[in-house]
VEXDREN-2710 file (C-alpha; in Angstrom, 1 decimal):
% VEXDREN-2710
k/r/px/py/pz
1/UNK/0.0/0.0/0.0
2/UNK/1.3/3.4/-1.0
3/UNK/1.8/6.0/1.7
4/UNK/0.4/9.0/-0.2
5/UNK/-2.9/8.9/1.6
6/UNK/-4.9/11.7/3.2
7/UNK/-7.8/10.7/5.5
8/UNK/-10.7/13.1/6.0
9/UNK/-13.2/12.3/8.7
10/UNK/-16.5/14.1/8.3
11/UNK/-17.9/14.8/11.8
12/UNK/-19.7/18.1/11.4
13/UNK/-23.3/17.0/11.5
14/UNK/-25.8/17.6/14.3
15/UNK/-27.5/14.3/14.2
16/UNK/-31.1/15.5/14.3
17/UNK/-32.6/12.1/14.8
18/UNK/-30.6/11.6/18.0
19/UNK/-32.7/14.4/19.5
20/UNK/-29.8/15.4/21.7
21/UNK/-28.0/18.6/22.5
22/UNK/-24.7/16.6/22.4
23/UNK/-22.9/16.3/19.1
24/UNK/-23.7/12.9/17.5
25/UNK/-20.1/11.7/17.2
26/UNK/-19.6/12.1/21.0
27/UNK/-22.3/9.6/21.9
28/UNK/-20.7/6.5/23.3
29/UNK/-20.4/2.9/22.2
30/UNK/-18.9/0.7/24.9
31/UNK/-18.2/3.8/27.0
32/UNK/-16.2/5.5/24.2
33/UNK/-17.3/8.3/21.9
34/UNK/-17.9/6.8/18.5
35/UNK/-15.6/9.2/16.9
36/UNK/-12.7/7.7/18.9
37/UNK/-12.9/4.5/17.0
38/UNK/-12.8/6.3/13.7
39/UNK/-9.8/8.3/14.8
40/UNK/-8.0/5.1/15.6
41/UNK/-9.1/3.6/12.3
42/UNK/-7.8/6.5/10.3
43/UNK/-4.4/6.4/12.0
44/UNK/-4.2/2.6/11.3
45/UNK/-3.6/3.2/7.6
46/UNK/-0.7/5.6/8.4
47/UNK/-1.7/8.5/6.2
48/UNK/0.4/11.5/5.4
49/UNK/-2.5/13.8/6.4
50/UNK/-5.2/13.2/9.0
51/UNK/-8.0/15.7/8.9
52/UNK/-11.3/16.0/10.9
53/UNK/-14.0/18.3/9.7
54/UNK/-16.2/19.6/12.6
55/UNK/-19.3/21.7/12.7
56/UNK/-22.1/21.4/15.2
57/UNK/-20.7/22.3/18.7
58/UNK/-17.2/22.1/17.2
59/UNK/-15.5/23.3/20.4
60/UNK/-16.7/20.2/22.3
61/UNK/-15.6/17.8/19.5
62/UNK/-12.3/19.7/19.0
63/UNK/-11.5/19.3/22.6
64/UNK/-12.0/15.5/22.4
65/UNK/-10.0/15.2/19.2
66/UNK/-7.0/17.2/20.5
67/UNK/-7.0/15.0/23.6
68/UNK/-7.4/11.6/21.9
69/UNK/-5.6/12.2/18.6
70/UNK/-3.4/15.3/18.7
71/UNK/-1.9/14.6/15.3
72/UNK/-5.2/15.4/13.5
73/UNK/-5.7/18.7/11.8
74/UNK/-9.1/20.4/12.6
75/UNK/-11.2/22.1/10.0
76/UNK/-14.4/23.9/10.9
77/UNK/-17.5/23.8/8.6
78/UNK/-19.1/27.1/9.7
79/UNK/-22.4/26.5/8.0
80/UNK/-23.8/22.9/7.9
81/UNK/-24.3/22.7/4.2
82/UNK/-23.8/19.0/3.7
83/UNK/-21.1/16.4/3.1
84/UNK/-19.9/17.9/-0.2
85/UNK/-19.3/21.3/1.4
86/UNK/-17.7/19.7/4.5
87/UNK/-15.2/17.9/2.3
88/UNK/-14.4/21.1/0.4
89/UNK/-13.3/22.8/3.7
90/UNK/-10.3/20.4/3.8
91/UNK/-9.1/21.6/0.4
92/UNK/-6.7/24.2/1.7
93/UNK/-4.8/21.8/3.9
94/UNK/-4.3/19.4/0.9
95/UNK/-3.3/22.2/-1.5
96/UNK/0.1/20.6/-2.2
97/UNK/-1.0/17.0/-1.8
98/UNK/-1.3/14.5/-4.6
99/UNK/-2.5/11.0/-3.9
100/UNK/-5.5/9.1/-2.4
101/UNK/-8.1/10.8/-0.3
102/UNK/-10.0/8.4/2.0
103/UNK/-13.3/9.7/3.2
104/UNK/-14.6/8.4/6.6
105/UNK/-17.5/9.4/8.8
106/UNK/-17.4/10.1/12.5
107/UNK/-20.5/8.0/13.1
108/UNK/-19.1/4.7/11.8
109/UNK/-17.5/3.2/15.0
110/UNK/-17.8/-0.5/13.8
111/UNK/-15.7/-0.3/10.6
112/UNK/-12.6/-2.5/10.9
113/UNK/-9.1/-1.8/9.5
114/UNK/-9.0/-4.9/7.4
115/UNK/-11.9/-3.8/5.2
116/UNK/-10.5/-0.3/4.9
117/UNK/-7.0/-1.4/3.9
118/UNK/-8.6/-3.7/1.2
119/UNK/-10.5/-0.7/-0.2
120/UNK/-7.4/1.4/-0.4
121/UNK/-5.3/-1.4/-1.9
122/UNK/-7.9/-2.0/-4.6
123/UNK/-8.2/1.7/-5.4
124/UNK/-4.5/2.2/-5.8
125/UNK/-3.7/-1.1/-7.6
126/UNK/-6.4/-0.5/-10.2
127/UNK/-5.5/3.2/-10.6
128/UNK/-9.2/4.2/-10.1
129/UNK/-10.2/7.8/-9.8
130/UNK/-12.8/6.7/-7.2
131/UNK/-13.5/3.5/-5.4
132/UNK/-16.7/3.2/-3.3
133/UNK/-17.4/0.8/-0.4
134/UNK/-20.8/-0.7/-1.2
135/UNK/-23.2/-3.3/0.3
136/UNK/-26.2/-5.4/-0.7
137/UNK/-29.2/-5.0/1.6
138/UNK/-32.5/-6.8/1.5
139/UNK/-34.1/-3.8/3.2
140/UNK/-32.1/-0.8/1.9
141/UNK/-34.5/1.9/3.3
142/UNK/-32.6/5.1/4.3
143/UNK/-29.5/4.5/2.1
144/UNK/-28.4/6.0/-1.2
145/UNK/-28.9/3.5/-4.1
146/UNK/-26.2/2.7/-6.6
147/UNK/-27.2/3.4/-10.2
148/UNK/-25.4/1.5/-13.0
149/UNK/-25.5/1.9/-16.8
150/UNK/-26.1/-0.7/-19.4
151/UNK/-22.4/-1.8/-19.1
152/UNK/-22.8/-2.3/-15.4
153/UNK/-20.6/0.7/-14.6
154/UNK/-21.5/2.9/-11.7
155/UNK/-23.0/6.1/-13.1
156/UNK/-24.5/7.7/-10.0
157/UNK/-25.9/7.5/-6.5
158/UNK/-29.5/8.6/-5.8
159/UNK/-30.5/9.5/-2.3
160/UNK/-33.7/7.9/-1.0
161/UNK/-35.6/11.2/-0.9
162/UNK/-35.0/11.7/-4.6
163/UNK/-35.4/8.1/-5.6
164/UNK/-38.4/6.9/-7.7
165/UNK/-40.1/3.6/-7.1
166/UNK/-37.8/1.6/-9.4
167/UNK/-34.7/3.1/-7.8
168/UNK/-36.0/2.3/-4.3
169/UNK/-36.1/-1.3/-5.2
170/UNK/-32.4/-1.4/-5.8
171/UNK/-30.6/-3.5/-3.2
172/UNK/-27.1/-2.2/-3.8
173/UNK/-26.4/0.7/-1.5
174/UNK/-23.7/3.3/-0.8
175/UNK/-22.0/3.3/2.6
176/UNK/-20.4/6.7/2.0
177/UNK/-16.9/5.4/2.7
178/UNK/-14.7/5.9/-0.4
179/UNK/-11.3/6.6/-1.9
180/UNK/-10.7/9.3/-4.5
181/UNK/-7.9/10.7/-6.5
182/UNK/-7.4/14.0/-4.8
183/UNK/-7.2/16.2/-7.9
184/UNK/-10.2/14.6/-9.5
185/UNK/-12.2/14.8/-6.3
186/UNK/-11.8/18.5/-5.7
187/UNK/-12.4/19.4/-9.3
188/UNK/-15.7/17.5/-9.2
189/UNK/-16.6/19.0/-5.8
190/UNK/-16.4/22.5/-7.4
191/UNK/-19.2/21.4/-9.8
192/UNK/-21.6/20.0/-7.2
193/UNK/-24.8/22.1/-7.0
194/UNK/-26.9/22.9/-4.0
195/UNK/-29.7/20.4/-3.6
196/UNK/-32.9/22.5/-3.8
197/UNK/-34.8/20.3/-1.4
198/UNK/-32.3/19.8/1.4
199/UNK/-30.3/23.0/0.8
200/UNK/-27.1/21.0/1.0
201/UNK/-24.2/20.0/-1.2
202/UNK/-24.2/16.2/-1.6
203/UNK/-20.9/14.4/-1.8
204/UNK/-22.7/11.6/-3.6
205/UNK/-23.3/13.9/-6.6
206/UNK/-19.5/13.7/-7.3
207/UNK/-20.0/10.1/-8.6
208/UNK/-22.4/11.3/-11.4
209/UNK/-20.0/14.1/-12.3
210/UNK/-17.1/11.7/-12.5
211/UNK/-19.0/9.2/-14.6
212/UNK/-19.8/12.0/-17.2
213/UNK/-16.1/12.7/-17.3
214/UNK/-15.5/9.0/-18.0
215/UNK/-13.5/8.6/-14.8
216/UNK/-12.7/5.1/-13.7
217/UNK/-15.1/4.3/-10.8
218/UNK/-14.5/1.1/-8.9
219/UNK/-16.2/-0.5/-6.0
220/UNK/-15.7/-3.0/-3.2
221/UNK/-18.6/-4.9/-1.5
222/UNK/-18.3/-5.2/2.2
223/UNK/-19.3/-8.7/3.4
224/UNK/-20.6/-7.6/6.9
225/UNK/-22.6/-4.5/6.3
226/UNK/-22.9/-3.9/10.0
227/UNK/-19.3/-2.6/9.9
228/UNK/-20.3/0.3/7.7
229/UNK/-23.6/1.1/9.3
230/UNK/-23.7/4.7/10.3
231/UNK/-25.5/5.7/13.6
232/UNK/-28.3/8.2/13.2
233/UNK/-30.6/7.4/16.1
234/UNK/-30.6/6.0/19.6
235/UNK/-32.0/2.7/18.3
236/UNK/-29.1/2.3/15.9
237/UNK/-26.7/3.3/18.8
238/UNK/-28.0/0.5/20.9
239/UNK/-27.6/-1.9/18.0
240/UNK/-24.0/-0.8/17.7
241/UNK/-23.5/-1.3/21.4
242/UNK/-24.6/-4.9/21.1
243/UNK/-22.3/-5.5/18.2
244/UNK/-19.3/-3.9/20.0
245/UNK/-20.0/-5.9/23.1
246/UNK/-19.9/-9.1/21.0
247/UNK/-16.5/-8.2/19.6
248/UNK/-15.0/-7.1/23.0
249/UNK/-16.2/-10.2/24.8
250/UNK/-15.1/-12.5/22.0
251/UNK/-11.6/-10.9/22.1
252/UNK/-11.5/-11.5/25.9
253/UNK/-12.5/-15.1/25.5
254/UNK/-9.9/-15.6/22.9
255/UNK/-7.3/-14.5/25.5
256/UNK/-8.5/-17.1/28.0
257/UNK/-11.1/-15.3/30.0
258/UNK/-14.1/-17.4/30.9
259/UNK/-17.4/-15.5/30.4
260/UNK/-20.4/-17.6/31.4
261/UNK/-23.1/-15.5/29.7
262/UNK/-22.0/-13.0/27.1
263/UNK/-25.6/-11.7/26.7
264/UNK/-25.7/-10.4/30.3
265/UNK/-22.1/-9.3/30.7
266/UNK/-21.0/-5.7/29.8
267/UNK/-17.5/-4.5/29.4
268/UNK/-15.9/-1.3/28.0
269/UNK/-13.5/-0.7/25.1
270/UNK/-10.5/-0.5/27.4
271/UNK/-11.4/-3.3/29.8
272/UNK/-8.3/-5.5/30.6
273/UNK/-8.8/-9.0/32.0
274/UNK/-6.2/-11.7/32.2
275/UNK/-6.5/-15.4/31.4
276/UNK/-8.2/-17.8/33.8
277/UNK/-10.6/-15.2/35.3
278/UNK/-14.2/-16.2/35.4
279/UNK/-17.0/-13.6/34.8
280/UNK/-20.4/-14.7/35.9
281/UNK/-23.7/-13.4/34.5
282/UNK/-24.9/-9.8/35.1
283/UNK/-21.5/-8.3/35.6
284/UNK/-21.0/-4.7/34.5
285/UNK/-17.5/-3.4/34.0
286/UNK/-17.0/0.3/33.4
287/UNK/-14.1/2.4/32.1
288/UNK/-10.4/1.9/33.0
289/UNK/-10.8/-1.4/34.9
290/UNK/-7.9/-3.9/35.1
291/UNK/-8.4/-7.4/36.4
292/UNK/-5.7/-10.0/37.0
293/UNK/-5.7/-13.7/36.4
294/UNK/-7.7/-16.5/38.1
295/UNK/-10.2/-14.1/39.6
296/UNK/-14.0/-14.7/40.0
297/UNK/-16.4/-11.9/39.3
298/UNK/-20.1/-11.8/39.9
299/UNK/-22.9/-12.6/39.4
300/UNK/-24.5/-9.1/39.7
301/UNK/-21.1/-7.4/40.2
302/UNK/-20.6/-3.8/39.3
303/UNK/-17.0/-2.5/38.8
304/UNK/-16.9/1.2/38.2
305/UNK/-14.2/3.5/36.8
306/UNK/-10.6/3.0/37.9
307/UNK/-10.9/-0.3/39.6
308/UNK/-7.8/-2.7/39.8
309/UNK/-8.3/-6.2/41.0
310/UNK/-5.2/-8.4/41.4
311/UNK/-4.7/-12.1/40.9
312/UNK/-6.8/-14.8/42.6
313/UNK/-9.4/-12.4/44.1
314/UNK/-13.1/-13.0/44.4
315/UNK/-15.7/-10.2/43.8
316/UNK/-19.1/-11.7/44.6
317/UNK/-22.9/-11.1/44.4
318/UNK/-24.3/-7.6/44.4
319/UNK/-21.0/-5.9/45.0
320/UNK/-20.1/-2.5/43.7
321/UNK/-16.5/-1.2/43.7
322/UNK/-15.4/2.2/42.5
323/UNK/-11.9/3.8/42.1
324/UNK/-10.3/1.1/44.3
325/UNK/-7.4/-1.3/44.2
326/UNK/-8.0/-4.9/45.5
327/UNK/-4.9/-6.9/46.4
328/UNK/-4.1/-10.6/45.6
329/UNK/-6.2/-13.3/47.0
330/UNK/-8.7/-10.9/48.6
331/UNK/-12.4/-11.9/49.0
332/UNK/-15.3/-9.5/48.7
333/UNK/-18.2/-11.8/48.6
334/UNK/-21.7/-10.3/49.2
335/UNK/-23.6/-7.1/49.3
336/UNK/-20.7/-4.7/49.6
337/UNK/-19.7/-1.2/48.4
338/UNK/-16.1/-0.3/48.3
339/UNK/-15.2/3.2/47.1
340/UNK/-11.8/4.9/47.0
341/UNK/-10.3/2.0/48.8
342/UNK/-6.8/0.5/48.9
343/UNK/-7.1/-3.1/50.0
344/UNK/-4.1/-5.4/50.6
345/UNK/-3.5/-9.1/49.9
346/UNK/-5.5/-11.9/51.5
347/UNK/-8.2/-9.7/53.0
348/UNK/-11.6/-11.0/53.9
349/UNK/-14.4/-8.4/53.4
350/UNK/-17.6/-9.6/55.2
351/UNK/-21.1/-9.4/53.7
352/UNK/-22.7/-5.9/53.9
353/UNK/-19.5/-4.0/54.3
354/UNK/-19.6/-0.3/53.2
355/UNK/-16.9/2.3/52.9
356/UNK/-18.4/5.6/53.6
357/UNK/-16.1/7.6/51.3
358/UNK/-18.1/10.8/50.8
359/UNK/-18.9/13.3/53.5
360/UNK/-20.9/15.7/51.3
361/UNK/-17.9/17.7/50.3
362/UNK/-15.0/15.4/49.5
363/UNK/-14.2/11.8/48.9
364/UNK/-11.6/10.2/51.1
365/UNK/-9.6/7.0/51.0
366/UNK/-9.9/3.8/53.1
367/UNK/-6.7/1.8/53.5
368/UNK/-6.8/-1.9/54.6
369/UNK/-3.6/-3.8/55.2
370/UNK/-2.8/-7.4/54.3
371/UNK/-4.7/-10.3/56.0
372/UNK/-7.3/-8.0/57.6
373/UNK/-10.7/-9.6/58.5
374/UNK/-13.7/-7.3/58.2
375/UNK/-16.8/-8.6/59.9
376/UNK/-20.2/-8.6/58.3
377/UNK/-22.1/-5.2/58.1
378/UNK/-19.1/-3.2/59.0
379/UNK/-19.2/0.5/58.1
380/UNK/-15.8/2.1/57.4
381/UNK/-15.9/5.9/57.5
382/UNK/-13.1/7.4/55.5
383/UNK/-10.4/8.6/55.8
384/UNK/-9.4/5.5/57.7
385/UNK/-6.5/3.0/57.9
386/UNK/-6.6/-0.5/59.2
387/UNK/-3.2/-2.1/59.9
388/UNK/-2.1/-5.6/58.9
389/UNK/-4.0/-8.6/60.5
390/UNK/-6.5/-6.3/62.2
391/UNK/-10.2/-7.3/62.4
392/UNK/-13.6/-5.8/63.0
393/UNK/-16.6/-7.3/64.8
394/UNK/-19.9/-7.7/62.9
395/UNK/-21.9/-4.5/62.7
396/UNK/-19.1/-2.2/63.8
397/UNK/-18.9/1.4/62.7
398/UNK/-15.3/2.7/62.4
399/UNK/-15.3/6.5/62.4
400/UNK/-13.0/8.6/60.4
401/UNK/-9.4/9.2/61.4
402/UNK/-9.5/6.6/64.2
403/UNK/-7.0/4.2/62.6
404/UNK/-6.8/0.6/63.7
405/UNK/-3.3/-0.7/64.6
406/UNK/-1.9/-3.9/63.3
407/UNK/-3.1/-7.1/65.1
408/UNK/-6.0/-5.3/66.7
409/UNK/-9.7/-6.2/66.9
410/UNK/-12.3/-3.4/67.1
411/UNK/-16.0/-3.8/67.8
412/UNK/-19.0/-1.7/68.5
413/UNK/-20.6/1.7/67.5
414/UNK/-18.4/3.6/67.4
415/UNK/-15.8/0.8/67.2
416/UNK/-13.3/0.4/70.1
417/UNK/-10.4/-2.0/70.6
418/UNK/-11.5/-5.3/72.1
419/UNK/-10.1/-5.7/75.5
420/UNK/-8.0/-8.8/76.0
421/UNK/-8.9/-11.1/78.9
422/UNK/-6.3/-11.2/81.6
END
């Protein structure tokens, strides 16, 4: 594959059907803005230029792009006049560029690199002026239809709003993802006219213009259309979530993680679990969670942002853990909440234990040393530290800043050291 590639991601649209004040491309799939997947995808082909065209609430999207992919150049479409106009805005950056322009969309989080590289390779090897990524759909409603001439050459794309009854029956549809020769593309864009009905400049009109110029227009059929399925509504967003969960869970299984029921288990795009760990049904794992090997999670376990669980630990039924580190061989079995905790190795956390980490103004940390035994229904009011091999009696309330020394047992409300018999 040649390196003379420029990638342009179109991410300017508002996404009216989302009925949301948030830019469409910042809605999340597996806890990651959908645009993030496309930024990674664009970088995977190692282009010379990486451009992102923004429009609706551009400052919010720009902030995300700068944080996640600082190598991208940002272009602002000041008026949302359609995909053709959005693409034209990138022209000034590519003034001295000659090569392949790859057009992607910020609402296509499911597209995989393999399909994209195949599209680029075919475009370059066949010296096409344009190569379109297409699909065949039994129910093509909502998509632009591919029009072919008597020689089966692509001669245009008709959007559904402009399609007649015959054209609506066409099963071959346009995904929007395409490669173009840069010079040919921008000459054609200059000839695209404003659509009188939508008051937009359609990028798809470029195909008809190129056909009239006898340009070589190629195509590639994508086998799994779900990859190229754009997200325009919350129902489509939930469908994408299910597909992404399937991929993520399968990848974990391939690495040796035992997932009992993939249909009731939810992970995030950055979840890390080592081989030998078993995940029971109805386990929910949020962002930035790392889990060691040979652990047991769930059922009905909720691991929130920033949790680290080390090897051979057990997190059981109806347990919620947030921003905490759990040491090796530690057991947190039933009905517990642990927030902002640093728990050592071989600790036993009794059923119903709660770390009271928030006092209404700030969140504080609870530290529990190695081999500590926490009795059932213990409340630990942070900030608090329990030394190694200490223990608490069932139902105890440990108030903040009253640290427990090593090898000490405390009981009661408020908890006090248990007096040793003489």
